[in-house]
N, C-alpha and C positions, 0 to 999 in steps of 0.2 A: 707434352703438357704434364705438369706435376699433379696427377690425379689424386695422389695421397693427400697432399696439402689441401687441395680444393675440397675433397670429400670430408676430411676431418674438420676443416675450418667451417664448412657449411653446417656440419653436425653441431659444432659448438655454438655458432651464431644462431641457428634455429632454436636450439635449447634456451639460449639466453633471451631471445625474443619472446618465446612462449612463456618462459618463467617470469619475465618482467610484466607481461600482460596480466597473468594470474596474480602476481604480487600486488599490482595496482587494484585489481578487483577485490583482493582480500583487504586492502586498506580501506576500501569503501564499505565493506561488510565483514567485520572481524569475526563474526560467528561462523563463517565458511572456512573452517580449519583445513578442509581438503584442498582449497586453493593455495594456501600457504605451503602445505606439504608438496603440492605439485611444483610450485615455484622453486623450492629448495631442491627437489629431486632433479628438476631440469638444470639448475645451476650446477649441481653435483655432476650430472652427466656431461655438461660442458667442460667441467674441470677434468673429468676422466679423459675426454677426447683431446684436450690440450696436452695432458701428460703423455698420452699415447703418441701424439704427433712429435713431441719433444724426444721421446724414446726412439722413435723410428728415424729421426734426423740426427741423433747423437753421433758424435765422432769419436768419443772416448767413454770409458767406464765412468769417469768423473762427471760427465754430462748425463749419462744414462741413469746412474744410481739415484740422484736427487729426484728425477722425474718419476721413477718407479716408486720411490718412498712417498712422495706427495700424491701419487695416484691413489694410494690407500686412504689418504685423508678425504679426497673427493669421493671415493667409493663409500666411505663411512657416512658422509652427508646424504648420498643417494640412498644408501641402505636404510638409515633411520627414517628418512622422509617417506620412503615407500611403505614402511610399516605404519607410519602415521596416516598416510593416505588411505591405506586399506581400512584402518580402524575408523577413520572419520567419514569416509565415503560409503563403504559397504556396511558400516555399523556392525562389524563382525570381527572374529578373531579372538583367540584366547590371550588375555593380558599377560599371564605368566609365561606363555610361550614366546610372545613378542619381547618381553623383558629379558628372557634368557638369551634370545638371539642378539639383542642389542648389547647385552653385557659381554657376550662372547666376542662380538665384532669389535667392541671397544677395547677388550683385552688384546686382540690381535693388532689393533692400531697402536696401542701402547708399546707392545713388543716390537713392532715395526720401527718405531723411533728410538727404542733403547738398544737394539742390536747394532753391531758395528756397521753392517751393510744395510740389509733390509729384511723384511719378513720372508721373502721368497728365496734368497740365496744366502748360503753359509759363506760362500766364497765366489768371487767373480774373476774369471781369467782374462776376459776381453770381450770383444764384440765380433760378431759375424755379420756378413752382408748377404742379403738375398734379394731376388727380384720380386716385387709385389706391385701389381697394377702398372707394370712397365717402368718401375722406378726402383732404384737400389735403396733398401732400408736396412736399419741396424737391429740386431737381436743380440741378447746376452749369452755368453758361455760361462757356465759356472756349476757349482755344486748346490742342488736344491736344499733348502732349509726345512727341517721337520716342523718348525714353528708355523709353516704355511698351513698346516693342518687345522690350526685354530680358526683361520679365516674361512677355510672350506667347511668346518663344522658350523660356523655362524651362518653360512649360506644354506647349509642343509636345514638348520633350524628355521631359517627364514622361509624356505620352500614349504616346510611342514606347516608353518603359521599361515601362509597364503592359501595352501590347499585346504586347511581347516576352515578358514574364513570363506573360501569359495563354496565349500559344501554347505556351510551354514546359510549363505546367501541363496543357494539353490533351493534348499529345503524351505526357506522362508517364502518362496514363490516368485523369485526373480532370476530365472535361469539365464536370460539374455545378459543381464548385468554381470552375473558371475562368470559366464563363459567369455565375454569380451574382455573384461578387466582381469579377473582372477586367472583365467586360462592363459591370457597373453603374458602376464607377469611370470607365471610358473614356467611357461615355455622358454621365454627369452632369458630368464635368470638361470635356468638349467643349462641352456645352450652356452651362455657366457661362462658359467662355472666349469662346464666340461671342457671348453676351449682353453681356459686358464690352466686347468689341471694338466691337460695334454702338453701345453707349451712349456710350463715351468718344470714338469717332470721329464721334459725332453722326449716325449712320445710322439710329438708332432712339431714340425718346423713351421712356424708362422709368427707374425707379429701379434701382439695382444690387441684385440679388436672388441673389447667388452663394451666400449661406448656405442658401437653400432647396435648391439643387442639392447642396451639400455635406452637408446634412442627410440627403438620400437615400443618399449614400455611407455616412454613419455608420450608418444603419439596415441597409444591406447588410452592413457589417462586423460589426455586432452580431448579425445573423442567422448569419453565418459562425461567429462565436465560440460562439453558443448551439448551433449544430449540432454543433460539436466537443464542447461540454459534454455534449450528449445522447448523442453517440457514446461519450464517455468513461464516462458513467453506464451505458450499455448494456454496455460492456466490463467495468466493475466488477461489474455484476450477473452477467454470464456467469462472471467469475472467481470470485465468491462461490459460484455454483452449482457450478462445477468443484471448488472447495475443499470444499464440503459432500459432493460425490460422492467426492472423494478421501478425506475423513475417514471416510465410511461404508465405503469399500473397505478402509481401514486397520483399522477395527474388525472387519470381516468376516474380513480376513486374520489379525488377532490371535486371533479366535475359532477359526479353522481351525488356527492354529499351536498353540493350547492343546490342541485335540483331538488333534492329531498328537503333541504332546509327552506327553500323558497316555496315548495309545495305546502310545507307546514305553515308558512306565513301567508299563504295565498289569500285568506280572508282579510287579514290586516292590510296586505298590499292592495287588495281590491278597494278597501275603504280609503287607503292612502291616495289611490288614483281617483276614486269617486268624489272625494272631497273637492279637489280643484276643478273637476269637471262640473260639479254642481255650482261652484262659484262662477265658473265661466258661463253656464247656462243662465243663472239668475241675473248676472250682470248684463248679459247680452239682451235678455228680455227687458230689463230696466232701461237699457240704452234705446231699445225700440220704442218704449213708451215715451221717453224723453223726446225722441225725434218726432213722434206723432203729435206732440203738443204744438199749438200755434206759435208759441214762443218757447223754444227748447231751452232747458236749463243747461247751458254749456258746461259750467263747472261740475255739476252732477254727472253729466255725460262723460266728461274727461276722467272723473274719478272712477266711474264704472269701467271705462276702457282700460284704465291703469290696473284695476283689479283683475280684469281679464288677462292682461299681459303677465301679471305676477302669478296668477293661478296656472296659466299655460306654462310658464317657466318652471314652476314647481312640478307639474305633471311631467314635463319633458325631462326634468332631472331624474325623477323616479324611474321613468321608462329607460333612460340612458343607463342608470345604475343596474337595472334589471337586465338589460341587454348585455352589459359588461359581464355580469355574473353568469348569465346563461351561455356566454361565448365559450367555445371549446377550442383549445389550441395550445401551443407551447408557451412557456413563460415569456413575457415581454418586459425585460428589465428597462427601467427608465428612471429619470429623476422625479422624485415624489416629495410632497409635503405630507408627513405622517398625520398631521392634524386633519388635513383635507380628506384623507382616506377614512379616518375614524369617523368624522362627521357624516360622510356619505353613508357609511354602514349604519350609523344611528338614524339617519333619515328614513331608511327602509324599515326600521323597527319601531318608529314612533307610535304608530297606531297599536301595534301589538303590546308595547310597553304601557301605553295608556289603558288598554283593555285589561291588563293584568295589574293595574294600579301600582306600577313601578316608576319610581322617580330616578332620573339619571342626572347626576351632577358631573359636570366636566370641568377639570382644572388643567387647561392646556397651556403649556408654556408658549410664550410669544417669540417670534423671530427665530424659530428653530431652523437649523441648517437642513437642507434637503438630504434625502437618503436615496440609495439606488435599490429598486425593488420592483416586484410585479404587483400592480394595483389589485388585480383580481385575487391573488393568493393572500395578500395582506388583509383585504376586505373580508375574505372568508374566515381568516383567523379572528378578526374582530367580531364578526357575526356569531361564530361559535362560542366565543368567550362571553358575549353579552347574553345569548340565549341560554347558555349554561347557568349564568348568574341569575337570570330570570327564573329558570326552572328550580334552582336551589332554594328560592324564596317562595315557591308556589303555595306551600301549606302555611306560610307565615302570615300573621295578620299585618295589616298596614301599620306603620309605613314601611314600604319596601324600597330600598335605596341601592343604587349602583353608583359608585364613584369611579370615574375614569380620569386618569392623570397621565400627562406626558411631562417629562423632565429632561433637561440637558445635563448629562453627567460631565465631570471634569475631563474624562478621556474622550469627550466629544461623541459619545454614544447617546442615543435617545432612548430613555427608559419609558415603557408603557406599563401602566398598572390598571387592572380591573378588579375592584374590591366590592363585594356584595355584603349585605347585612344579614345573610342567611345563617344557618346553624354551623357553618364551617365544615371542614373535612376531618373525619376520624384520623388520628395520627398514624395508625397502621396502614391507612390507604393513601397517604401522601405520595408514595412512589408508585403504588398500584394503578392509580388513575391514568397514568400515561401508557400502561400496557394495553396492547390490542385486545379488544373485545371485553375489557373490564368496564362495567358501567354500574351506576347506582340508580339509574332510571328504570322504570318498569318497562317502557317500550324502547329503551336505548339500545344501540348496537355496540357501543364502546369503541367507536372509531374516531369520534370528533377530536379529542385531545391528542391522540396519537397522530392524527392527520395534521393538526396544528403544529405539533413538534416537527414533523417532516417538512412542512412548508417553511417554518422558521429556520430549520437547519440549512435550507437552500439560500437563506438570507444571512447566513453566518450568525445565527442567534439560537437561543435556547429558552424554551418555555419552562418556568418554574412555578411551583405552587407552595403556599404556606397559609397558616391560619393567622389572621390579623389579631393583634393584642386586644383590640376593641371589639372583637367578634367578627364572624364572617370569614369567607375565604378570599384570598388575594392571589391572582395570577399576574405574573409580570415577565417581561422580556426586554432585551436591549438590542437596538439596531445600530450598526455603525453608520455615521453620517458620511456624506461625501467629503466633508472637510477632514474627517479622520482618515478616510481612505487615501486622500491625496494631500498630505501635509505640505 
């Protein structure tokens, strides 16, 4: 079996495969220069392996010489790419030293193509054949060229550059990275250089096998990149876990905020429930009196019963809204009519707004397309904005007015505006009001607007604030409709 062909072909194929993978990864993220350098180094190593195989299978000097000459071109690509990889991956290495090494290696490559034969031989007499891995292979016989020293000088400068970068990386607190990558490059390059010197100066009879040493470097570089990829994956998982925890904490905070807000409105909500219950009681007593008469007044009785049904429906609606707001659980996305959610929130605040002598004007667009959202979260946003507007006008004499508007925008987003007639927001606080724990209220915690911002962000929206030209503060946001989401 031709083990030489199999081994060197497998070397080249593996390098080409690894290089192609990293090249595709670099195309997806151009900032990862180390991936590009890895790909070029792997391609260069595949080129070295191909040239070495051609040299070993050559049957004449005319076949051997071009393979050796082009081997230097592939080696130059690998050489420069390794320097770039060390710079970009280890973030170390002296620039002047790497520049000097590249300049020296480029000079040797130029000399290689200008000389009549190549960089390594002044004259070639012929080929010799020797047994290697149970196969007869070819090696050159000739007079070594002193110009070969330029290539060896470049390799020496390269080794000094990598050693310096490895020491820098070690001192920076990353001994594992410096040992695995820097140590591997130094070892294999030194071994490859030593073998090339011994073979070309005819101190050791062997084929050139530099590609095997550089293949070891390619594997070490691949391990370093995969280690970084695993580390990035771990960081991504930790970030996702932190985001899930943050989301859970936001939901918990939203629930506690709703409880606190409903507690603040407890007196008004009690009145809002007491009113229909009083209506039910008075109408039930009236119905009893009608029935006790010898000739009951059935129209009056029917009207009393209808009032009982209406009051019961109103009380049931208030209780249902309260149950919804008290409910704790994950978001439930569903198709909603934004006007219905807004009116439901207003119904819970009616008594409180009347008590604070606040008038609410609603200008709600008709036939709005539905949106996809969580009813509880959007209701909490409306409650916070409305109570903030109420509080902003607390020290203001009547009339106190809140104008709530919904509008369908040309891009099929639904815009919601809450505009109060208060003193407005100081210009320097327009951005601060959304920061956590910033508040202008004496007993405020500074969490309401920030929480609204988070809840709206989960609905692909953003809460904005501005001062209205006619006075007062205006908060607004836009929600994508289902029609926009599914054109």
